[in-house]
TIMARMI-420619 format. One line per 2 residues: their letters; for each residue x, z, y of N, C-alpha, C. Coordinates in Angstrom, 2 decimals. Layout:
A) X:Z:Y:X:Z:Y:X:Z:Y  ...
This chain:
XX) 0.84:0.00:-1.18:0.00:0.00:0.00:0.89:0.00:1.24  0.76:-0.99:2.09:1.60:-1.03:3.30:1.16:0.05:4.29
XX) 2.14:0.52:5.05:1.87:1.53:6.06:1.33:0.87:7.32  0.43:1.54:8.00:-0.12:1.04:9.25:0.76:1.54:10.38
XX) 1.33:0.62:11.13:2.21:0.97:12.23:1.38:1.04:13.51  1.39:2.19:14.19:0.61:2.29:15.42:1.18:1.39:16.52
XX) 0.31:0.76:17.27:0.72:-0.11:18.36:0.31:0.52:19.68  0.98:0.14:20.72:0.69:0.60:22.08:0.77:2.13:22.15
XX) 1.82:2.71:21.62:1.94:4.16:21.62:2.35:4.70:22.99  2.81:3.82:23.88:3.21:4.25:25.21:2.07:4.08:26.22
XX) 0.91:3.76:25.76:-0.23:3.53:26.63:-0.86:4.87:27.00  -1.09:5.08:28.30:-1.70:6.32:28.76:-3.22:6.23:28.63
XX) -3.84:7.36:28.41:-5.29:7.40:28.27:-5.96:7.24:29.63  -7.10:6.58:29.62:-7.89:6.41:30.84:-8.68:7.70:31.06
XX) -8.37:8.40:32.13:-9.02:9.68:32.41:-10.17:9.53:33.39  -9.91:8.89:34.51:-10.91:8.76:35.58:-11.31:7.29:35.67
XX) -12.41:6.94:34.99:-12.87:5.55:34.99:-11.83:4.64:34.37  -11.46:3.55:35.06:-10.44:2.65:34.51:-9.01:3.08:34.87
XX) -8.85:4.25:35.49:-7.53:4.69:35.96:-6.99:5.81:35.08  -5.67:5.82:34.93:-5.03:6.95:34.27:-4.93:8.10:35.27
XX) -4.54:9.26:34.77:-4.45:10.42:35.66:-3.39:10.20:36.74  -2.28:9.56:36.39:-1.21:9.31:37.36:-1.69:8.35:38.45
XX) -2.38:7.26:38.05:-2.88:6.31:39.02:-3.92:6.96:39.93  -4.79:7.78:39.35:-5.78:8.49:40.15:-5.09:9.42:41.15
XX) -4.00:10.05:40.75:-3.26:10.94:41.64:-2.69:10.19:42.84  -2.16:8.98:42.61:-1.63:8.19:43.73:-2.74:7.81:44.70
XX) -3.90:7.40:44.18:-5.00:7.05:45.06:-5.58:8.28:45.76  -5.60:9.41:45.09:-6.06:10.64:45.71:-5.15:11.04:46.87
XX) -3.83:10.91:46.65:-2.87:11.22:47.72:-3.07:10.29:48.92  -3.26:8.99:48.63:-3.52:8.03:49.73:-4.83:8.35:50.42
XX) -5.84:8.80:49.69:-7.11:9.18:50.29:-6.99:10.39:51.19  -6.18:11.37:50.79:-5.96:12.56:51.63:-5.26:12.16:52.92
XX) -4.26:11.28:52.82:-3.57:10.80:54.03:-4.56:10.05:54.93  -5.41:9.20:54.34:-6.39:8.46:55.12:-7.39:9.41:55.78
XX) -7.78:10.46:55.09:-8.71:11.45:55.64:-8.13:12.10:56.89  -6.87:12.56:56.79:-6.26:13.21:57.95:-6.00:12.22:59.09
XX) -5.61:11.00:58.76:-5.40:10.00:59.80:-6.71:9.63:60.50  -7.79:9.59:59.74:-9.08:9.24:60.35:-9.49:10.28:61.39
XX) -9.33:11.55:61.04:-9.76:12.57:61.99:-8.77:12.80:63.12  -7.54:12.31:63.00:-6.58:12.44:64.10:-6.54:11.17:64.95
XX) -6.56:10.00:64.30:-6.42:8.75:65.04:-7.70:7.91:64.99  -8.36:7.87:63.84:-9.45:6.94:63.59:-10.66:7.09:64.48
XX) -11.00:8.30:64.88:-12.18:8.48:65.73:-11.94:7.97:67.15  -10.70:8.02:67.59:-10.39:7.57:68.96:-10.02:6.10:69.00
XX) -9.29:5.63:67.99:-8.77:4.26:68.01:-8.87:3.69:66.60  -10.00:3.06:66.26:-10.24:2.55:64.91:-9.29:1.41:64.52
XX) -8.98:0.44:65.39:-8.05:-0.63:64.98:-6.65:-0.09:64.63  -6.16:0.90:65.38:-4.86:1.49:65.05:-4.91:2.20:63.70
XX) -6.03:2.87:63.44:-6.21:3.55:62.15:-6.16:2.54:61.00  -6.84:1.42:61.14:-6.86:0.39:60.09:-5.49:-0.23:59.89
XX) -4.74:-0.39:60.98:-3.38:-0.95:60.86:-2.46:0.02:60.13  -2.63:1.31:60.39:-1.77:2.31:59.74:-2.18:2.54:58.29
XX) -3.47:2.55:58.00:-3.93:2.88:56.65:-3.72:1.72:55.67  -3.60:0.48:56.17:-3.34:-0.68:55.29:-2.07:-0.51:54.46
XX) -0.91:-0.23:55.10:0.30:-0.02:54.30:0.25:1.20:53.38  -0.50:2.23:53.80:-0.62:3.42:52.94:-1.33:3.07:51.64
XX) -2.41:2.29:51.75:-3.15:1.86:50.56:-2.31:0.90:49.72  -1.56:0.02:50.38:-0.70:-0.93:49.65:0.39:-0.18:48.87
XX) 0.98:0.83:49.48:2.02:1.62:48.80:1.41:2.38:47.63  0.20:2.91:47.81:-0.47:3.60:46.70:-0.75:2.64:45.55
XX) -1.14:1.42:45.85:-1.40:0.43:44.80:-0.11:0.03:44.09  0.98:-0.09:44.85:2.27:-0.43:44.22:2.70:0.70:43.29
XX) 2.58:1.94:43.74:2.96:3.07:42.90:2.05:3.19:41.67  0.76:2.86:41.83:-0.18:3.02:40.72:-0.07:1.89:39.69
XX) 0.05:0.66:40.15:-0.01:-0.48:39.24:1.28:-1.27:39.13  2.25:-1.03:40.00:3.46:-1.85:40.02:4.37:-1.60:38.82
XX) 4.95:-2.68:38.33:5.92:-2.59:37.24:7.12:-3.47:37.59  8.31:-2.96:37.31:9.54:-3.72:37.52:10.24:-3.80:36.17
XX) 10.30:-5.00:35.61:10.89:-5.26:34.30:10.32:-4.35:33.22  9.00:-4.19:33.21:8.33:-3.42:32.18:8.28:-1.93:32.41
XX) 8.88:-1.42:33.46:8.84:0.01:33.76:7.95:0.25:34.97  7.30:1.41:34.96:6.46:1.76:36.11:7.31:1.86:37.36
XX) 6.69:1.56:38.51:7.43:1.55:39.76:8.01:2.92:40.12  7.29:4.05:39.92:7.91:5.34:40.24:9.17:5.63:39.40
XX) 9.16:5.22:38.14:10.34:5.41:37.28:11.48:4.54:37.79  11.17:3.28:38.13:12.18:2.37:38.66:12.77:2.92:39.96
XX) 11.92:3.44:40.85:12.39:3.96:42.13:13.28:5.20:41.93  12.89:6.08:41.00:13.70:7.27:40.70:15.07:6.87:40.15
XX) 15.09:5.91:39.21:16.36:5.45:38.65:17.23:4.77:39.71  16.61:3.98:40.57:17.35:3.30:41.63:17.99:4.29:42.60
XX) 17.21:5.28:43.02:17.75:6.26:43.97:18.84:7.13:43.34  18.68:7.51:42.09:19.73:8.31:41.44:20.99:7.48:41.24
XX) 20.85:6.18:40.99:22.03:5.32:40.86:22.74:5.16:42.20  21.97:5.03:43.28:22.58:4.86:44.59:23.32:6.11:45.05
XX) 22.88:7.28:44.61:23.52:8.53:45.04:24.68:8.93:44.15  24.81:8.34:42.97:25.88:8.74:42.07:27.19:8.03:42.46
XX) 28.34:8.64:42.13:29.61:8.00:42.48:29.83:6.73:41.66  30.49:5.76:42.26:30.71:4.47:41.60:32.13:4.31:41.06
XX) 33.04:5.15:41.49:34.43:5.06:41.04:34.67:6.12:39.96  35.15:5.67:38.82:35.46:6.58:37.74:36.96:6.53:37.50
XX) 37.58:7.68:37.47:39.02:7.77:37.26:39.28:8.40:35.91  40.20:7.80:35.17:40.57:8.35:33.88:41.56:9.47:34.11
XX) 41.23:10.63:33.64:42.12:11.77:33.76:42.38:12.30:32.36  43.55:11.96:31.86:43.90:12.35:30.51:44.21:13.84:30.49
XX) 43.60:14.53:29.56:43.88:15.96:29.42:45.10:16.11:28.52  46.10:16.78:29.06:47.32:16.97:28.27:47.22:18.31:27.55
XX) 47.46:18.26:26.27:47.43:19.46:25.45:48.81:19.62:24.83  49.35:20.79:24.95:50.69:21.05:24.39:50.61:20.99:22.87
XX) 51.53:20.27:22.24:51.50:20.19:20.77:51.87:21.53:20.14  51.23:21.81:19.05:51.53:23.03:18.33:52.47:22.71:17.18
XX) 53.46:23.54:17.01:54.41:23.35:15.92:54.01:24.31:14.80  53.76:23.72:13.65:53.35:24.53:12.52:54.52:24.67:11.55
XX) 54.79:25.88:11.12:55.86:26.15:10.17:55.24:26.64:8.87  55.59:25.97:7.81:55.13:26.38:6.49:56.32:26.81:5.67
XX) 56.17:27.92:5.00:57.19:28.38:4.08:56.63:28.31:2.68  57.35:27.61:1.82:56.90:27.44:0.46:57.63:28.45:-0.42
XX) 56.87:29.19:-1.15:57.47:30.16:-2.06:57.92:29.45:-3.32  58.88:30.00:-3.98:59.43:29.35:-5.17:58.41:29.29:-6.29
XX) 57.51:30.22:-6.37:56.51:30.22:-7.43:55.48:29.12:-7.25  55.23:28.70:-6.04:54.23:27.67:-5.76:54.78:26.27:-5.97
XX) 56.10:26.14:-6.04:56.69:24.82:-6.19:56.45:24.25:-7.58  56.31:25.12:-8.57:56.12:24.66:-9.93:54.71:24.10:-10.08
XX) 54.63:22.98:-10.75:53.34:22.36:-10.99:52.73:22.96:-12.25  51.46:23.18:-12.17:50.76:23.72:-13.33:50.18:22.55:-14.12
XX) 50.25:22.65:-15.42:49.70:21.62:-16.29:48.18:21.77:-16.37  47.50:20.67:-16.30:46.06:20.69:-16.42:45.67:20.18:-17.79
XX) 44.63:20.75:-18.35:44.15:20.32:-19.65:43.23:19.13:-19.47  43.29:18.15:-20.36:42.40:17.00:-20.24:40.95:17.38:-20.55
XX) 40.02:16.64:-19.94:38.60:16.88:-20.17:38.21:16.42:-21.56  37.00:16.80:-21.98:36.52:16.43:-23.30:36.40:14.91:-23.39
XX) 36.74:14.36:-24.51:36.64:12.92:-24.72:37.87:12.16:-24.29  38.79:12.80:-23.60:40.02:12.16:-23.17:41.19:12.79:-23.89
XX) 42.07:11.96:-24.34:43.30:12.49:-24.91:44.36:12.45:-23.84  45.44:13.10:-24.09:46.51:13.15:-23.10:47.07:11.76:-22.85
XX) 47.13:10.94:-23.87:47.69:9.60:-23.70:46.74:8.71:-22.90  45.41:8.85:-23.09:44.48:8.01:-22.32:44.50:8.40:-20.85
XX) 44.69:9.68:-20.56:44.81:10.11:-19.17:46.09:9.58:-18.55  47.15:9.57:-19.33:48.41:9.04:-18.81:48.29:7.55:-18.53
XX) 47.59:6.81:-19.40:47.38:5.38:-19.18:46.56:5.14:-17.90  45.49:5.96:-17.74:44.65:5.83:-16.55:45.46:6.14:-15.30
XX) 46.32:7.15:-15.36:47.15:7.52:-14.22:48.08:6.37:-13.85  48.67:5.72:-14.83:49.57:4.60:-14.58:48.79:3.43:-13.96
XX) 47.58:3.17:-14.46:46.78:2.08:-13.90:46.39:2.34:-12.45  46.06:3.59:-12.17:45.67:3.92:-10.79:46.88:3.84:-9.86
XX) 48.01:4.32:-10.29:49.19:4.31:-9.45:49.73:2.90:-9.23  49.65:2.07:-10.23:50.16:0.69:-10.09:49.11:-0.26:-9.56
XX) 47.88:0.21:-9.45:46.75:-0.57:-8.90:46.55:-1.90:-9.63  46.46:-1.85:-10.93:46.24:-3.06:-11.74:44.78:-3.31:-11.94
């Protein structure tokens, strides 16, 4: 039985009508700005209010729906700004570590090799033949 692979796993759920929660947040923020601008500028000078609120709505739409090479615009903007603020010159700085000198003293008792017994099914001569084959790489 083949496994079912889920598709569109990066898709956000629609929370408020056809908008995701993030998109709704951008439009809500633009609406709050428009509300304050209306009561400060809009009642006295409506054409100036419309001129100012146009770019605010356009920026909200870009943030809500804009994509740059498959990434959301806020993610792209965050990556762009962090790249612009990071240093561009990298210098190689080799860390020098003082070498350690190790001294080993071999005791006379350890120099002698101990004989190993062959495993079951192997005779001493067959092990010697295998050893010669491995050492000569035939």
